[in-house]
BADODO-101739 format. One record per residue (C-alpha): residue in three letters; z, x, y. Coordinates in steps of 0.02 Angstrom, whole numbers. Layout:
N
{'ALA' {Z X Y}}
...
***
This chain:
71
{'UNK' {-1442 -930 307}}
{'UNK' {-1379 -851 474}}
{'UNK' {-1324 -669 482}}
{'UNK' {-1138 -683 499}}
{'UNK' {-1029 -540 581}}
{'UNK' {-901 -565 448}}
{'UNK' {-942 -483 289}}
{'UNK' {-907 -561 121}}
{'UNK' {-727 -543 81}}
{'UNK' {-684 -416 -58}}
{'UNK' {-608 -457 -214}}
{'UNK' {-432 -499 -185}}
{'UNK' {-367 -525 -370}}
{'UNK' {-198 -455 -378}}
{'UNK' {-187 -322 -517}}
{'UNK' {-9 -293 -601}}
{'UNK' {43 -116 -623}}
{'UNK' {195 -62 -713}}
{'UNK' {264 112 -687}}
{'UNK' {415 213 -719}}
{'UNK' {504 308 -572}}
{'UNK' {647 426 -563}}
{'UNK' {822 367 -500}}
{'UNK' {796 477 -346}}
{'UNK' {642 387 -308}}
{'UNK' {721 218 -335}}
{'UNK' {856 266 -216}}
{'UNK' {729 332 -89}}
{'UNK' {634 169 -95}}
{'UNK' {795 68 -72}}
{'UNK' {842 174 82}}
{'UNK' {659 152 145}}
{'UNK' {668 -37 123}}
{'UNK' {833 -37 224}}
{'UNK' {752 61 357}}
{'UNK' {613 -58 364}}
{'UNK' {739 -211 385}}
{'UNK' {826 -109 526}}
{'UNK' {655 -80 609}}
{'UNK' {582 -243 589}}
{'UNK' {726 -359 585}}
{'UNK' {654 -420 413}}
{'UNK' {702 -379 241}}
{'UNK' {561 -348 120}}
{'UNK' {588 -308 -64}}
{'UNK' {532 -135 -126}}
{'UNK' {397 -214 -231}}
{'UNK' {319 -285 -79}}
{'UNK' {332 -124 14}}
{'UNK' {258 -10 -118}}
{'UNK' {70 -82 -111}}
{'UNK' {73 -55 86}}
{'UNK' {146 122 55}}
{'UNK' {7 173 -70}}
{'UNK' {-126 103 34}}
{'UNK' {-79 195 191}}
{'UNK' {-59 353 86}}
{'UNK' {-239 340 5}}
{'UNK' {-316 292 169}}
{'UNK' {-238 436 266}}
{'UNK' {-263 571 130}}
{'UNK' {-420 670 214}}
{'UNK' {-455 779 61}}
{'UNK' {-467 615 -42}}
{'UNK' {-573 526 80}}
{'UNK' {-694 666 77}}
{'UNK' {-693 680 -105}}
{'UNK' {-748 488 -111}}
{'UNK' {-886 514 17}}
{'UNK' {-963 642 -102}}
{'UNK' {-1109 573 -210}}
***
């Protein structure tokens, strides 16, 4: 088999997660969704924005990244 530049794709099976949040956080998330729609001209439900927000947070937390890199 030839060597491909594209590595094997990771598991993309969605995992459902249920959480409880405060009313203040819910209001902030709704406000963020409105700001997102104003910025990009496209409405997205909060439930679609949260995974992207969490991914961005985890990928940009330097202390967390360093801690994962340690054996």
